[in-house]
Each structure stands twice: as C-alpha cells, then as structure tokens.
NUKETOR-397783 format. One record per residue (C-alpha): residue in one letter; x, y, z. Coordinates in steps of 0.02 Angstrom, whole numbers, plus 50000, padded with zeros to 5 digits. Each point is the difference from the previous one (the first is absolute). Example, Ala and Ser with C-alpha at 12.3 -4.5 7.8 and 13.67 -1.06 7.14 Angstrom:
<sites>
A506154977550390S500695017249967
</sites>
This chain:
<sites>
M498994927749683S500625019350050R498755012649986R501145015849983W501395009649937R501214995150157I501725011450025G501304988949925G499054994549855G499385006849831V498965001149852A500504988749842A500895009549860V498835000549872L500315007349823L499035018449987A499815015449894L499145011750114G499065016049903L499615017350043A498715009249986G500315015949866A499205014850083A499725003250169P498104999250040A498735011250065A500324998450188A501545005349968E499575015949921R498645003950143L501104995250117G501555010849923A501724991549975G501415002650111T501525009749981L501884998649973T501345011450063T501814999450010A500925001850145A501724998850119A500394992750165P501405001050088S501214985950041P501325000050131A500584984749944L500225007049825G500515016350046G498715008249864D498454998049961I499104988949923D498625004249838Y498564988449987T498105004249928V498654995550122Y498224997149956L498575005350117P498364993649983S498425009449959G499225007150154Y501745000150079D499855016850125A501775001950093A498995006650139G499014986150024A499764986150116T500004986549869R501364988150005Y500624991049824P501294982749968V501385004949889L500674991849832Y501995000549972L500184997949824L501964996849954H500435004449782G501124987949914R501835001649953G500245016149890D498215008150043T499555013250095M498565002950127A498715004249849A499954983249950W498674995150135T499055014849954R499024992049846V499164990350162K499245015950035A498334996549916D499924981550050L500295006250178D498385013649968R499044985449941L500124986050127I499805014450143A498395002749909D499484985049975G500234995650181E501084986449933V501635008650120P499765011450133P500585016850003V501785001349986I501785008850000A501184994749866V501765005450033L501385000549831P501655000350059D501125004049867A501744989350020P501445010949917W501224991150088S501444988149897S499535006449828R498194995950040G500824980650033N499964999050200W498504986449980Y499605008550187V501234990850118D501135011750113S501874998949886A501814996750054Y500565003249848T501385016650011G500805002649830A500055017149941D499175000049858D498364996450088P499944994650158G498524989950070R498805008150115P499094993750173V498244998549901E499314988050095T500175009850160V499355015949905L498374993649951T499544987350128R500625012150124D500065017349969L498565000949869V498604989950091A500425010050159H499705017149883V498444992849923D499344995950175A500285017750077T499465010349834Y498264990949929R498524990850091T500684983150016A499504984250096A502134999550070H499814978650027R500594988149897G497974994349942A499795013949916R501744999449875L500394990849848V501475001149911G499974996949811G501305000649862Y500284990349836S501494995649921M501585008150082G498715006250119G499044983350012A501694994650100G500075014150094A498094998650041L500394979550057R501565006550109Y499115012350106A498194987050028L501234987550066A501565009650086H498835016250058A498424988550034D499745012150138L499705015249912F499044989149835A498584984650013N499755001349811A501134999449834L499455001649837V501604989249903L499995002549840S501244993449846P501085000150164A501965002249949V500534984650097Y501534985949960R500184985950106P501264997550060L500965013149900P499555011549851P500444994049827A501835007849915D498935011949926S498745006650102S500045017150054A499934996750177R501944996549965E500295018449925F499645014050127G500884996250160A498114995850108F500874982550047G501755006750015S501165001250130G501295011749996E500795002549870Q499434985349912R498345001849896F499114984750010S500324986850157D499254982050009E500115000550180V499025017550020Y498764994049861Q499434981750097R500145010450162L498735013749950N498924987949882Y497904991150053P500844983450035A501145008350136L498645008450081L498504985850017P500644993850163G499945016150068V498165000949956A498945001350156A498514988350005E498995014250091S500465013349897P499044993749834V500565006949823R498564997449883M500694999249821Y499645001149811I501214996049879A499555001549802V501194999049838G499614999549839D500244984449897D500915010049867E501675003250083W501595000349920A500644982449983N501995002150027P500744989549838N501274993650122P499364982150059A500815002750157D499375013250039A498114995349936A499474996550200H500285020150029D498535004349885L499065012650096D498434988549963Y500954984650081E500825009650143A498275009050032A499154978250004T501654998550105L499665011950116Y498074996950035N500444983650042T501175004850115V498975010150086R498704992250003R500844985750091T500575015650170D498984998250140G499365017250013V499815005049836A498284998949871A500305000849812E499095001449853F500674994749828R499565009949844V500434995049795L499665013749889D500165001549827G501205013349966G501905004950008H501215011050119D498695013449984W498545008750041D498694989349906V500454987450139W500495011450165R498165011049977P498824986750005A501104992250134F500055013950118V497935001749973D499684980450026G501544999950143L499325014550093R498034992249987R500594986050082L501155007650158A498875016050022P498804988050121T501555000950091L500345017650021S499055009750137V500535013850089T499274988650159P501354990550061P499464980950026A499284995350179G501274985550062L499424986150122P500435004250188G501244989250112P500094986650074A499984986949899Y499484982750068G500554984949962S501504986650020A501415001149877G499264986149883T498445005449892D498365005350078W498345003749953A498445010450096G498814990950046G498775012450110V499675016250101A498975003150134A499535015050117H499575000450172P498965013550110D501605004250113G500885003449822A501284984149973T500074992149849T500284981549983I500824995049818G499974982649957Y501314992749863A500784984849930A501965002050037S501474985749942G501215001750139P499705004450185V499445017250062A500285009050153G500764983950089Q498534989149973P500414982449980Y499824993949813A499294985549937G500504997749808G499385009649839L498695012650013D499495004350204A498515010250013V500435014950101V498995010550122S500585016250070R499015011850114L500705019549972D499665016350088A500795017149987T501574993750113G500354984649871T499544981150010R498984995650160W500254980749948T500224989149870T499374982049958Q500654988649889F499244981649957G500284988149859S500584983449929P501514994249927A498815002549841N499395016549929D498705008050114R499245016849934L498855012650057Y498665008049916G499205013550110V499875004350184V498395007050083P499755010350150L498934992350172A499065010050104D501144992350160G501485005149901G500524986149946V500184994849793V499324986149904A501134994849854A499614986849828G501234995549892Y500714981749912T501174987250068R501064985049918G500424995150174D499134993550172L499665017350080D498614991550120G501124984450035R498464988549915H500594999249831P501524992449991G500684995849833S498735011249906P500505000649829A499175013749931D499355018150062D498785001850136G499275016350051F500315004950183V499135015150123T500665001550174R499515014650133L501335006250087T499715011450162A500465015950044T501624997350053G500354988349847Q499664984550076R499394986749892A497994996750058W499774988049886L500304994249803T498944990749888Q500944990249835A498684992249886G499624994249833D500194983449874P501224990850071A500764993849835R499785016949902A500325017950001D498895012450115R500415018050016F499275014050128Y499955017049904A499145009750078V499345003750191A498765010350069A499315001350190A498404994650058P498825009150127D500144986650120G502135002050017G500114983949858A500425001949825Y499454996749814V501424994949894A500134997849819G500964992449881Y500214983449867T500004981050005S500484987849861G499284987050094S498574997950110F500145012250126D498244993150095G499624985649917T499335007749857S500524994649829P500925013149916A499185007949851G501615003149906D501735000650012K500245012850146D498275003450099A499725018250096V499834996850199L499175009750130A500284992350193R499175009850153I501244997850140A498924999450200P500965009750141D500854983850032G500544996949849S499254985149936V499225001149839A497985004250026W499654996249815S500885001449806R499355002349829Q500944993249858F499385007349838G500615002049808G499754997549812P501144987849897G501365009250003E501325008450136D499095011550121K500735008850144A499445009650135Y500925015150029A499205013250117V498724998350123A498965014550104V498745000150128D498245007850053A498785000850107G499084986949901G501224989249918V501604996649910Y500655007749826V501114989949896A501265004249847G500994992049906G500524991949831T499494988449869S500534991349837A498414991049921G498575012050115L499024993150150P498264993450016G498835013149974T501275011249911T500085006849814A501974996149913L500555016949961G501604993749906G501784998350070T500064996750204D498555009550079G499785008050170W498654993450105L499085005150155A498754991450109R499095003650167F499684985150118D498765005250146A500824995650199A499254979249972G501034998849847N498564997649889R500665011349821G498845013349947W500785007449845T501274998049887T500835011149853S501325002749877V500885013449993G501365005849867G499815000349789A500714989749841G501684999650092D501094991150151D499195007950142L499804998250195L499505007350170G501144998450150G499295012250117V498425004250070A498985009250141V498485008050062S500015019849979S499055008150160T498575002449895G499704981149973T500704996949828V501264987349967V501495003049901A501044990349903T501995004149905G500964989849904S500635001749820V499275000449829G500864995849836G498765000349854E499565016950035A501815008250060T500005017749949A501714998749932G501104983950037G500164988650105T498604998850168D499155012550046V499215001450186L498214995149986T498915004450146V498184997150014A498565002150116Y498324989050075T498505000050074A499694989050139A498534992449880G501624998849881R499395014449890Q501645008549913R499945018750050W501605005849902R501504994549910T501895009549977V501344994049926T501825010950021G501404995149927G501495007349891R501434992949874G500654985350104A499344987150121D498665004450148G499064990350112G498765003650159A500474988250180D499235006550130V498625011250020V499375010250160A498365009350039L500205018850037P498755012450092G498405004349899G500044985749876A501845004149941V501314985149964A501874996449983V500574989149868V501944995050028G500974992049875F501585001749870T500265010749855G501354997249883S499245014249892S500055020350066L498285002450093G500825009850123V501885005049983P500994984349989V501484993050067G500684983449959G499514984449905A498124994550086D499565015250134A498574998650148L498515009049943T498455005650086L498535007249922R498555007250102L498374998849928D498445009750040S498334990150028R499795001149825G501424993149941R500805017149975Q501885002550007L500475012950145G501694995350010V501494990849975A501884995250063Q501194991249911Y501594996450104G501394987750022T501884996349990A500924998549819R499774982450002D498174989050022D498815003250120A498424993050041A500284986949889D501054984149988A501174994749855F498504992449914G499015015949982E498664993950107E499615014450135N500744997850172V499225012550125Y498825003950121A498875013950111T498915004850116L499485015450095G500855004850137A499505007050178D500335017449955G498954999749838R501644996649891L500294985949884L500984987450033V500954989649870S501324985250005G500644992649867L501524991949903T501585010349951A501554993149885G500825020850056T501075005150147L498825012750121P500865010950139G501024989650100G500354986849875A499374983049936H500124984950084G500154987349856N499254999949816G498235004650011D499355008950178V498335006050068F499445016050016L498755010250113A499555016049928T498765012850061I498995010249891D498825015949995A498184992549951T499335014149999K501305007249870G500494981749920T501815005050018P501524994050112
</sites>
C-alpha cells in the first residue's frame, strides 16, 4: 500500500460543505490586518497599463529583508478586480492563525474583450472589440512588475494562481502552460469544456477563442484548452492543484449538453489531470451553485491545503550523477572511507559500467571519489540478488549483505527460495569471500549489516523456516548472525513470536550488538502494544540476548534503523501509525541505555506519510535521522522527499532538511523507505537512496540511485 500522496495521483472526490468563521479571531486583531491598494503596472505587450489591487499582509515592510509568496487571483467573466477583495478578512485570519504564511495577493483587472477574454492571447481582429494578448500581459508583464515592485520570492514554488469561473479556466491554463511560473493552482468552478463549449456558452461570444474576423474557432479553442496542454506538462516541474465546484451548478436543459454542466466538467477535469504525471490534484464538491457561497469557502480550504507548498525558500534538489542501469534499480547502502572515497551499493536490473549482467536484479558495488568512479563490481545470478547494506573495513575493503534467489557461492544450485548472503570485497573491488546461508527450502533474507571489531560482521534479517536448526516460532522469525573475518558463520540466533518477525537494522558497540525490527504479534518477553510493533534487542558478543523491548503504540509501527551515539545510548528510528500527528505515519525515534532503559522518544511528522530509515551518530550525543516524507517538514519538492532530522542528545530537533526531485525519492513505489546514510570523513552526511526523478546529467532508467552530501551541523543539503 502506498503511504503517501504521489505525483500523478489525487484524493477521491467527496461531497463536502465547508464553513467559514464569521469574525476574525483576536489573533488577527492583535497582529493587525493587511492592506488593499489599487495600482497599475506598465505592459509593453498591451501598450498601456494593467490595473490591479494588491493585498499586503500585516507587517509588510517595503524596506525590510522579508520575502513573501504571491497569490495571483483571477476574476470571472463580467466581474472586476474588486470581486476578490471579499476574501481579505479570510486572508487576515488564515495568516494570523498560522495556517497560511504571510502572502502578497495580486488581483488583476481583466477588462479586455468586454470582460470575456478567458485570460488567453486572442487572435480575434473584429472591429467591434478586437482581442488582446491577455495571457502574455499577465504572465509576463504583470509578474515581472510585481517581482520588481514588491518583496516577493521570485520562483515558481512561491507563486499560486487561482480563479473562479472564467478565472478558474485561466488559472488552470496558466498552471499547465506556465509551470515555470506557478507551482500551485486554485481552480474554482472552472468554465472549461471538453472538447468544445456548448452552443449557448459565453466562451463563444467575445472573441477570446477567435481567429481573424471569426469570433470563435473550434481549432483555436481546442489548441488552447487543457487537454492539449497535458502532454507538455513536465514531471520535473510538478503542479499541485485544488479543484472545487458546487453541486447546484446550472443544469443545461439540452440533454446533448448535459456533459457540459460545470459540475460534470469539473469532475472530468479532475479525473483527467489526476492521471497526468506531474500533476497532483485534489477535488471537492461543495454545497452551492456558481457563486461566492462556493468560491469563498473553497478558497479558504484550498489555500490551507496548498499553503504548505508555498515557500520563499526554493526546494532543495538532488545532485547528479545518477547511478544505475537502464531498468529499475534500488539503493543498497553507503560507506565512507578515511581517504574521502565513498562506496555505494545497489541492486540493478541491467548491466552497469560494462560489467557482466547475470539477470533479474544484480548486486552492484561502486567505489567513488572526487574524480568519479574508481571501480564497479557487479555480481548476481539469473534470479534476483539485492543488497541491503554496505559497511567499510579498516583495510579499505567493504562488507555487503542482502539476499539472493539464485546460487552466488556455487553451493546452492536449484535453490527454490531466497537465501541471505554476505560478501567481502577488497579495496580494489575483488571478492575475498561470499557466504550464502539459510533454510534450503524456505525464504531467508539479510536486511542489515554492521562491521565487527575483528574484521568480520553482524548481519540481521529473517527466516521463514529454520535458519540454524531452530524450530520456527511463527510465520517468520528474526535472525542475527555473527560472520567471522574469513566469511564463516561463527554463530546465529533465530528468535520470534507466533506472528511475523523481521530484523531490519543492526549496530555494534564495544560490549555487543543491537538489533531492531518489526513484529506482528510480539516477541517473547515483550508486551504487544497493538497492530504491528517495533522492537529493539541487545545481544552480547557471544550471541546471548540481554533484553528486548517493544516500541510503538496502538497502530502499526516498526523500527528500521539503529546506531550507537557518541555518548553510548542506542538510538533507533522507524515509523509510528497510531500516534501519527496528522495522518499517515510519522517518524518515530527512540533512545535507550545499554541496560535497556528508555531515555527519550520523539515523534515527527505532518499530513502525509513519513518514516525514518537510518540513524547516524554525530558528535556530542546528537544523531541524524534519515528517511522520507510525504509532508511539509521542510520545503516540499515532489511526491515523497528525502528527509534528514538532526536531534540532540535529548531528542530535541535541531534541524530539518527535505530534498529531492519532482517525483518520489527515498521511498519505492510501495511507499517503503529505500535510503541509507553514513558520516563522511569530512563530518558531513552521505545519503544514498532511490529516486524516480531525473538528476542533473540525466536518468539511466525507471528508478536510479542518488548520492547526496548533507551538512550535518545544520541539517541542510
């Protein structure tokens, strides 16, 4: 199940009545109200001025340093710029309550073509009222004037275009045709028709869609209408759109034109754009007709929902190059070395850097430095082979672990199910050894690896059978194994309860090893909390379990990352469902002493799905939590974004970074986290994960791997 609102998707239409508070609260009175001023902008395209009204929020200082997002609000046919002034009190209240950041609102007047210009560049040349280049006037001249005159943030993420009726059609067109200017659109009762307006529509009357002496042209209308724009929408410049309409729109008495009723057309619009890669849409049907009883509450609700994407700070992207094959790839770990080099691991569905490709998914390990890629090692079987962790060794080599459905070590021909594997590569990428282990007839996977002090490793995961001769306790049991420096299994532990138990993370300190994971029915010695629980356990160096604790609440929870801080506390992260702050899942981070006593617990999240995937120890007991977010914890970029939280030794948030592409990052198509992190030799974080977007330099295929460097002291890229 997907955990988040993804680009190209939408929220199901609902019948919803939205109310408005009658009076502005005391907060608005204390902060003061915004101001409305009428002004004019010169327009070279028009050869005259554009009249507009501007709303400036309380506290606006033309000489100050503060920058503001801008709303461009387009009126309907026959109306004037005064129409939108009725939402001033709503803006004052939303800003005072903190639901919307302080914004500038520009309300342009559109008198051309007898106030029926549909906000397009008209080619009508009739002597009665020739068309004007309205679209050019507003998107080029007015936007440039506003950015030069007011303290705006001049980038697409800080602009919203909205409108009702004819203005809704204009807002829709501008968002799709000028995505370089607008990242957000508020489309209310839009007067759009597909494929053509009905015979009695005013869209045919005023020359907006004319050509020469012809007042209305079918070809012009269809060329300017939204279906013609959708193929040109760039997924790398996503548009978030809120569409609303009343349920009492005028019903055309002609059955042949029933599909052109605006409530029907709005639903058609929504169900079309929601399937467009690069558009994220919400749809609301309100109680009311084609009037302000619908537009005003829809403006308030829509602005609330789009406001988190309005930011004066441009969103943070991901650096290139992308790593991977021409197919779909998954991130599989990152390791840092004292000489400044970095090793990344991933699973590739094709050949990489000229390496032999075995088939299915192959494991790939690459050593990178400032000059590029030093070496790449690719290995696999004809079936799927996937990495889930890479850790550095003192001699410059690495240990990597994952699972295979084939025969990697030459001793498992015809294996019908997954086996765990762990391998050691030298500093030049040569295989020193590879160990494949598990129940010969049942599925086994290693999901985590940590380096041991003697050059060996610890691996953790699960078995659905008997990993080490132990009778299974449930559907799946967690597994922890100690790998000796020569690759042999020194010892292993299989443990679980009556349900499904998996280990997702492992970390080592001087006294032993910590393992974290998820359980569906509780582990022995713990109390089931409800739903699925996260769990954390400690073992000594000989494999004796010291303590186990369940973590979470009444909903579905898990722990997927763990590290030992510089002060000796063990910190684990994952996701929590039952205590989610606003929906979906939230990032859960907990800290325990070596004796198993909880030190602190932190839940971080927003409206969407958020989850922690990895923990990195920082100086002074602080930690960096890396995961993904579908919320606005920083400045949102696309669908799911990569997330870094910096927490102090008491779990208090010191910084947050949200970064990515217009598409999903750090999580796969199933909404599961796919991101890893480590501390580089220079003290900065190295974060590697999955991206469905296009990085600088281009993409290899449908899902590549990124490597980003994050300032660990500030929590920002």
